[in-house]
C-alpha positions in Angstrom: 0.0 0.0 0.0 1.3 3.5 -0.8 2.6 5.8 1.9 -0.2 8.3 1.1 -3.0 5.8 1.6 -1.4 4.5 4.8 -1.0 8.1 6.0 -4.6 8.8 5.4 -5.5 5.7 7.3 -3.2 6.3 10.3 -4.3 10.0 10.6 -8.0 9.1 10.3 -7.6 6.4 13.0 -5.7 8.6 15.4 -8.1 11.5 14.9 -11.0 9.1 15.5 -9.5 8.1 18.8 -9.0 11.7 19.8 -12.6 12.6 19.0 -14.0 9.5 20.8 -12.0 10.4 23.9 -13.4 13.9 23.7 -17.0 12.6 23.5 -16.4 10.2 26.4 -14.8 12.9 28.7 -17.1 15.8 28.0 -16.8 18.5 30.7 -20.0 19.4 32.5 -18.5 21.9 35.0 -15.8 24.6 35.1 -13.8 22.4 37.5 -13.6 19.7 34.8 -13.1 22.2 32.0 -10.2 24.0 33.7 -8.4 21.3 35.7 -10.1 18.0 34.7 -11.8 17.8 38.2 -8.4 17.6 39.9 -8.4 13.8 40.0 -6.2 12.7 37.2 -3.9 9.7 38.0 -0.2 10.6 38.2 0.8 8.2 35.4 -1.9 9.6 33.1 -1.0 13.1 34.1 2.7 12.4 33.5 2.0 11.2 29.9 -0.3 14.1 29.3 2.3 16.5 30.6 4.9 15.0 28.3 2.6 15.3 25.3 1.7 18.9 26.3 5.3 19.8 26.8 6.9 18.0 23.8 5.4 20.2 21.1 6.0 20.4 17.4 9.3 22.1 18.3 10.5 19.0 20.2 9.2 16.5 17.7 9.8 18.3 14.4 12.3 21.0 14.8 14.7 20.2 17.6 16.5 17.3 15.8 16.4 19.4 12.6 18.2 22.3 14.3 20.8 19.8 15.8 21.2 18.2 12.3 22.1 21.6 10.7 23.8 23.4 13.6 25.5 20.4 15.3 26.8 21.1 18.8 25.1 24.6 18.9 21.7 22.9 18.4 22.1 21.2 21.8 21.0 24.5 23.5 17.4 23.4 23.0 18.0 20.0 24.4 19.8 21.4 27.5 17.5 24.3 28.1 14.1 22.5 27.7 15.2 19.4 29.7 16.8 21.5 32.5 13.7 23.8 32.6 11.4 20.9 33.0 13.4 19.6 36.0 13.3 23.2 37.5 9.5 23.4 37.0 8.7 19.9 38.2 10.7 19.9 41.5 11.0 23.6 42.4 7.7 25.2 41.5 4.9 22.7 40.5 4.2 21.2 44.0 3.8 24.6 45.6 1.5 25.8 42.8 -0.5 22.6 43.3 -0.7 23.3 47.0 -2.1 26.7 46.2 -5.0 24.9 44.5 -6.5 27.3 42.0 -7.2 27.0 38.3 -4.7 29.2 36.5 -1.4 31.1 36.8 -3.2 34.5 36.7 -5.2 33.1 39.7 -2.0 32.6 41.6 -0.5 36.0 40.6 -3.8 37.8 41.4 -4.2 36.3 44.8 -0.6 36.2 45.8 -0.1 39.9 44.9 -3.6 40.8 46.2 -4.3 42.9 43.1 -6.7 42.8 40.1 -4.1 44.8 38.2 -1.5 42.1 38.7 -4.1 39.5 37.6 -4.8 41.5 34.4 -1.1 41.9 33.6 -0.8 38.1 34.1 -3.7 37.5 31.8 -2.1 39.7 29.1 1.2 37.9 29.5 -0.6 34.5 29.2 -2.4 35.4 26.0 0.7 37.0 24.4 3.0 34.1 25.3 0.5 31.4 24.3 -0.3 32.9 20.9 3.5 33.2 20.3 3.9 29.6 21.2 0.9 28.3 19.3 2.2 29.8 16.0 4.8 27.1 15.9 2.4 24.3 16.6 0.0 25.3 13.8 2.9 25.7 11.4 3.9 22.1 12.3 0.4 20.9 11.5 0.5 22.6 8.2 3.9 21.1 7.3 2.7 17.5 8.0 -0.5 17.9 6.1 1.1 19.6 3.1 3.6 16.8 2.5 2.0 13.6 3.6 -1.7 14.3 2.7 -0.6 16.4 -0.3 -2.8 19.4 0.5 -1.9 23.0 0.8 -0.4 24.1 4.1 -3.4 26.4 4.6 -5.8 23.5 4.1 -3.9 21.4 6.6 -4.0 24.2 9.2 -7.8 24.4 8.8 -8.2 20.6 9.3 -6.0 20.8 12.4 -8.1 23.7 13.7 -11.3 21.6 13.3 -9.9 18.6 15.2 -8.6 20.8 18.1 -11.8 22.8 18.2 -13.8 19.6 18.7 -11.9 18.1 21.6 -10.7 21.3 23.3 -14.1 23.2 23.2 -16.2 20.1 24.0 -13.9 18.3 26.5 -12.0 21.1 28.1 -9.0 20.0 30.3 -10.7 16.7 31.0 -11.0 15.9 27.3 -7.5 17.3 26.5 -5.8 15.3 29.3 -7.0 11.9 28.2 -6.5 12.9 24.5 -2.9 13.9 25.3 -2.3 10.5 26.9 -3.3 8.9 23.6 -1.2 11.5 21.6 1.8 10.7 23.7 1.6 7.1 22.9 1.3 7.9 19.2 4.1 10.5 19.1 6.7 8.5 21.1 6.0 5.3 19.0 6.3 7.3 15.8 9.6 8.9 16.9 11.3 5.8 18.2 10.4 3.2 15.5 12.2 5.0 12.6 15.0 5.9 14.9 15.5 2.3 15.9 15.3 1.2 12.3 17.9 3.7 11.1 20.2 3.0 14.1 20.3 -0.7 13.2 21.0 0.1 9.5 23.8 2.5 10.3 25.4 1.1 13.4 23.9 -2.3 14.0 22.7 -1.1 17.5 18.9 -1.0 18.1 19.0 1.7 20.7 19.6 5.0 18.9 20.9 6.8 21.9 23.7 4.2 22.0 24.1 4.1 18.2 24.8 7.8 18.3 28.2 7.1 19.9 28.9 3.8 18.1 31.0 2.8 15.0 29.5 2.5 11.6 28.1 -0.9 10.6 29.9 -0.9 7.2 33.0 -2.4 8.7 35.1 0.7 8.4 35.6 1.1 12.2 34.8 4.8 11.9 32.6 6.3 14.6 29.4 7.7 13.4 30.2 11.2 14.6 33.6 11.1 13.0 31.9 10.0 9.8 29.5 12.9 9.9 32.3 15.4 10.7 34.2 14.2 7.7 31.2 14.5 5.4 30.4 18.0 6.5 33.9 19.4 6.4 34.5 17.9 2.9 31.5 19.9 1.7 32.9 23.1 3.2 30.6 23.1 6.2 31.6 23.3 9.9 32.1 20.0 11.6 28.9 18.6 13.3 30.6 18.4 16.7 32.1 21.9 16.5 30.3 24.7 18.3 30.3 28.2 16.8 28.0 30.3 19.0 29.7 32.4 21.7 29.7 31.1 25.3 27.8 34.1 26.4 25.0 33.7 23.9 24.7 29.9 24.6 24.5 30.6 28.3 21.7 33.2 27.9 19.7 31.0 25.5 19.9 27.9 27.7 19.0 30.0 30.8 16.0 31.6 28.9 14.8 28.2 27.8 15.1 26.8 31.3 13.4 29.7 33.1 10.8 29.9 30.3 9.9 26.3 30.7 9.3 26.8 34.4 7.1 29.8 33.6 5.0 28.3 30.8 1.3 28.5 31.9 0.1 25.6 29.8 2.6 23.3 31.5 2.1 24.6 35.0 -1.7 24.1 34.8 -1.1 20.4 34.3 -0.1 20.1 37.9 -3.5 21.5 39.0 -5.2 18.4 37.6 -3.8 15.9 40.2 -5.3 15.4 43.7 -2.5 16.7 45.9 1.2 17.8 46.2 2.5 14.3 46.4 0.7 13.3 43.2 2.1 16.4 41.5 5.6 15.3 42.4 5.0 11.7 41.3 3.4 12.8 38.0 6.4 15.1 37.4 8.7 12.1 37.8 6.7 10.0 35.3 6.7 12.9 32.8 10.5 13.3 33.1 10.9 9.6 32.1 8.4 9.9 29.2 10.1 13.0 28.0 13.6 11.5 28.3 12.6 8.7 25.8 12.4 11.4 23.0 15.1 13.8 24.2 17.8 11.2 24.5 16.9 10.0 21.0 16.8 13.4 19.2 20.6 13.9 18.8 20.8 10.5 17.2 17.9 11.2 14.8 19.7 14.5 13.9 23.0 12.7 13.1 21.4 9.8 11.3 19.3 12.1 9.1 22.2 14.3 8.2 24.4 11.4 7.1 21.6 9.8 5.0 20.7 13.2 3.5 24.2 14.0 2.4 24.8 10.6 0.9 21.4 10.6 -0.9 21.7 14.0 -2.6 25.3 15.1 -2.9 26.4 15.3 -6.6 23.4 13.4 -7.8 21.5 14.4 -11.0 17.9 15.3 -10.6 16.9 12.0 -12.3 18.9 10.1 -9.8 17.3 11.7 -6.7 14.8 9.5 -4.8 11.1 10.1 -5.1 10.9 11.8 -1.7 12.9 14.8 -3.0 10.3 15.7 -5.6 7.5 15.3 -3.1 9.1 17.6 -0.5 9.9 20.0 -3.4 6.2 20.1 -4.2 5.4 21.0 -0.6 7.6 24.2 -0.9 10.0 23.1 1.8 12.8 21.9 -0.3 14.4 23.4 -3.5 17.3 22.9 -5.8 18.8 25.6 -8.1 21.3 24.4 -10.7 23.7 27.4 -10.4 26.5 26.0 -12.4 24.3 24.3 -15.0 26.0 20.9 -14.7 22.8 19.0 -13.9 24.1 17.8 -10.6 23.2 18.8 -7.1 25.9 20.6 -5.1 25.2 20.7 -1.4 27.5 23.2 0.4 27.5 25.5 3.3 25.5 28.7 3.4 22.1 29.7 2.0 21.4 28.7 -1.6 19.2 31.7 -2.4 18.2 35.1 -1.0 15.7 35.4 0.6 16.4 32.0 2.1 12.8 30.6 1.6 12.2 29.6 -2.0 9.6 31.4 -4.1 8.4 29.0 -6.6 7.1 30.0 -10.1 5.3 28.0 -12.8 7.4 25.7 -14.9 10.3 23.2 -14.6 14.0 23.6 -15.3 16.1 21.6 -17.8 16.6 18.8 -15.3 12.9 18.7 -14.1 13.4 20.8 -11.0 10.8 23.3 -9.8 11.8 26.8 -10.8 12.2 29.6 -8.3 12.3 33.4 -8.7 14.7 34.1 -5.9 17.9 36.0 -6.3 20.7 33.5 -5.9 23.6 33.8 -3.5 27.2 33.7 -4.7 28.3 30.6 -2.8 28.3 27.1 -4.3 25.3 25.7 -2.3 22.4 24.8 -4.6 20.1 23.2 -2.1 17.5 24.8 0.2 16.2 22.6 3.1 13.6 23.7 5.6 14.9 22.6 9.0 11.4 21.6 10.1 11.3 18.7 7.6 14.3 16.7 8.7 12.5 14.5 11.2 9.4 14.0 9.0 11.6 13.2 6.0 14.0 10.9 7.9 12.1 7.6 7.2 11.9 8.4 3.5 15.5 9.4 3.3 16.5 6.1 5.0 14.1 4.2 2.6 12.1 2.7 5.4 8.7 0.9 4.8 5.7 3.0 3.9 3.9 2.2 7.2 6.8 3.9 9.1 6.5 7.0 7.0 2.7 7.1 7.7 3.4 6.6 11.4 5.8 9.5 11.4 3.1 11.8 10.0 0.6 10.7 12.7 3.2 11.4 15.3 4.0 14.8 14.1 0.4 15.8 14.1 0.0 14.3 17.6 2.9 16.4 18.9 1.6 19.7 17.4 -2.1 19.2 18.3 -1.5 18.1 21.9 0.4 21.3 22.7 -1.9 23.5 20.7 -4.9 22.2 22.7 -3.1 22.8 26.0 -2.3 26.4 24.9 -5.8 27.1 23.7 -7.2 26.0 27.0 -4.9 28.3 28.9 -6.0 31.2 26.7 -9.6 30.2 27.2 -9.2 29.9 31.0 -7.4 33.3 31.2 -10.2 35.0 29.4 -13.3 33.3 30.9 -12.0 32.7 34.5 -9.5 35.5 35.2 -10.7 38.3 32.9 -14.5 37.7 33.0 -15.4 35.8 36.1 -12.8 37.4 38.5 -12.6 40.9 36.9 -15.3 42.1 34.6 -18.5 40.2 35.5 -18.0 38.5 38.9 -21.7 37.5 39.2 -21.8 35.2 36.2 -23.1 31.7 36.9 -20.9 28.6 36.5 -22.9 27.6 33.3 -22.3 31.1 31.8 -18.6 30.9 32.7 -18.4 27.5 31.0 -20.0 29.0 27.9 -17.6 31.9 27.9 -14.7 29.4 28.2 -15.9 27.5 25.2 -16.5 30.7 23.2 -13.0 32.0 24.1 -11.4 28.7 23.0 -13.3 28.9 19.6 -12.0 32.4 19.0 -8.5 31.5 20.1 -8.5 28.5 17.6 -9.4 30.9 14.8 -6.6 33.3 15.7 -4.2 30.4 16.1 -5.1 29.2 12.6 -4.1 32.6 11.2 -0.7 32.2 12.9 -0.3 28.8 11.3 -1.1 30.2 7.8 1.1 33.2 8.2 3.9 32.0 10.5 6.6 34.4 11.8 9.4 31.9 11.6 10.4 28.2 11.8 8.9 26.2 14.6 11.7 26.0 17.2 12.6 29.7 16.6 9.0 30.9 17.3 8.8 28.6 20.3 12.1 29.8 21.7 10.7 33.4 21.6 7.7 32.2 23.7 10.0 30.7 26.2 12.0 33.9 26.4 8.8 35.9 27.0 7.7 33.4 29.8 11.1 33.7 31.4 11.0 37.5 31.4 7.5 37.7 32.8 6.1 34.8 34.8 9.2 33.1 36.2 10.3 35.9 38.6 6.8 36.5 39.7 6.2 32.9 40.5 9.5 32.3 42.2 9.3 35.5 44.3 5.6 34.8 45.1 6.4 31.3 46.5 9.7 32.0 48.3 9.4 35.6 49.5 6.7 37.0 51.8 7.9 40.5 51.3 7.5 41.1 47.6 4.6 43.5 47.0 2.0 43.9 44.3 3.7 47.0 43.0 7.0 45.3 42.7 5.5 42.2 40.9 3.5 44.4 38.4 6.4 46.6 37.6 8.7 43.6 37.2 6.4 41.7 34.9 5.8 44.7 32.7 9.5 45.6 32.5 10.5 42.0 31.6 7.9 41.3 28.9 8.1 44.8 27.3 11.9 44.8 27.2 12.1 41.2 25.8 9.3 41.6 23.3 10.7 44.9 22.1 14.2 43.4 21.6 12.8 40.4 19.7 10.4 42.5 17.5 13.2 44.9 16.6 15.8 42.4 15.5 13.3 39.9 13.9 10.8 42.2 12.2 11.9 45.9 12.2 15.6 45.5 11.4 16.2 41.9 10.5 19.3 42.9 8.6 20.9 43.9 12.0 20.1 40.5 13.5 23.8 39.5 13.9 26.1 39.3 16.8 27.7 42.5 15.6 24.6 44.5 16.6 23.2 42.4 19.5 23.6 43.9 23.0 26.6 42.2 24.6 26.4 39.5 21.9 23.0 38.2 23.2 20.7 37.0 20.4 16.9 37.4 20.4 16.6 33.8 21.5 18.5 34.5 24.7 17.4 38.0 25.5 14.6 36.5 27.8 17.3 35.8 30.4 18.2 39.5 30.5 14.5 40.4 30.7 14.2 38.0 33.6 17.1 39.6 35.5 15.5 43.0 34.9 12.2 41.7 36.2 13.9 40.4 39.4 15.8 43.7 39.9 12.8 45.9 39.3 10.5 43.7 41.5 12.9 43.7 44.4 13.8 47.4 44.0 10.2 48.6 43.9 9.3 46.3 46.8 11.8 48.2 49.0 9.8 51.4 48.6 6.3 50.0 49.0 4.2 48.5 51.9 4.6 44.8 52.8 1.8 42.5 51.7 -1.1 42.0 54.1 -0.8 39.5 56.9 -3.3 37.0 55.2 -1.2 37.0 52.0 2.0 36.4 54.0 0.2 33.5 55.8 -0.8 32.1 52.4 2.8 32.1 51.2 3.8 30.2 54.3 0.9 27.8 53.8 1.8 26.8 50.3 5.3 26.0 51.4 4.0 23.6 54.1 3.9 19.9 53.2 0.6 18.2 53.3 0.0 15.3 55.7 1.6 12.2 54.4 3.6 14.1 51.8 
C-alpha cells in the first residue's frame, strides 16, 4: 500500500481516537473544564504533561536544528530538559498546594491585586499565541507533505480537530486525549530511529548508536563520519560549536526559566489530587520526555548522514522520489547554479531570501523553478529545518507504514500542545478576565459557555498564525520561552519563596520584563532583520537568549520597587507560608 493511503489511514484512525475520547470525557463543570476535576492519576498526568510539553518544536524542529547546527543545536536539548526539572521539582508542587485553576489566579491572589491579575492575563495570552504559532505551522507542514494538500488547508483541518476536543472536553478531554497522543508521538519517533540505528550502526538503541561505530566495517565512529562528510563539503564539523559562550548561556537559561514559567505546562499540575501526586506525575513525565530527548541527537546525526549521501552530486533524475514530493510542498528546493545538472550541497544559503519562491514551470533537469535572487556561494540546495525528522524515514528508505506513522506522530505532537495552549488562553479570558474581573456575578454555566467561546475564538486566531507563521517552529517557540522567562518566572519564584515582595514590585517587574524582551525580539526579527547579527546584538546576546536579561531585569525591578512599598497584608503572607507547608503524608 502507498505511503499516502497509509498516512490517510493512520491519521484518520488517530483522529477518530481523539474525537472518541473527547466525547467520552465531555466537561460538565468549570472544574472539569479547567483542571479535569483535579483527580487525574499521576501516570496519566505524566503522559499528558509529556505530550503537552513535547510540542512540534520538540518532535519536528529540535532534531532538525541539531542536524544543521550540530553542537550549537544542543542549546534546545539542555534548556528544555533543565527547565522541566526546574519546574517539576521547584515550582509545581507549591503551585498545586495553592489549589487554584490558573497562573493568573496565583498571581492575582498572591499579589492581592486585580491589576496584577490583568497583567498576568495579558502575558498568558501574548506568550500562548506566540507559542501556538509554531504548533500550527507544524500541523500545516505535516498535512502539506503527507496528505498532499496546501499548508493552509492542513491548518484548517487541524483547527477543526482541536476545536472539537478542546471546546467540548476542556481540560478533562484534553488530558486523556494527550495520553493517547503521547503514545502515538513516542512510538512514531522511536520506531524509525531504531530502524535507522540498526541500519547505520547495528545497534537497536539510537541513543547508544549515536556514539557507536558504523556498521559498514570501516571502524569509523558515526560522529567522525559525519564530521568528515560536512567538512568535505565546506561546512563546519557537526561536533564543532560556533556560538559564543555568552549567547549559549543566555539562550539555555532563557529556555530553562521559560519552561518553568509556561502557563500551559504549570496548569497540568493542578489536575492531580495533591502535592504528592504532583511530584509523582512530574517524575513520570520526566521519564516519558527522556525517551524522546535522548533519541533526538541520534535522529539528527542519522538524518544528516543519510541526507548528504542521498543528494550530494546526484543528478535530478537520480534523486529519490521523496525529493520531488518535498519539493512540491515548498519546503525543499534545488537551483542548478553552475548548470552541470548535478546537485551541489555546500555551506551557506542557496538563495536570497532563504525561503524559495516557486514559479510555474520546470527547469532543464525537471526541478521546480524559483524566482529568488541566488547567493554567490556554491550551495544549490535549500532545506527547511522543520522537515528533517518527518523526511528521515523516506531518506532512509524505510517501509511506507513507518512513513505514515511519522506523519501521525508529528500531528499528535503539534495538536497536543496546541490544545493545551488554547485551553490556557480560554481559561485566562473566561475565568480570570470575565469571572474574576469584569463580571463577577456570572453563573458557572455562563462561565463555562464563555470558556468554550474563548477557545473557539483562540483557535481561529491560532489558525491565522499557522497560515502566516513568523518563523520556523523552534525559533518561534524559543521566543515564547524567552517571554515566559522574562514575565512569569520571577513573579512565581518570588511569590512562593518571599513573603515581602509587594504587588507594586511584581507588576512593575512583569511589565518591565515582557516589554523589554518583546521589544528586543520584534526589533531584530521584524523591524531591522538585517541587523540581526552578533555585531549588533547587545553584549552578543541573540533574540533567542534575551529573555534571560529580561528575567534579570524583572527580578531587579520587582525587588527594588518592593523596598519602597508597603509589605503584603498578613493574610497574604500567611498564604505564602501555607503553600510551602507539606501536606499530611507528603
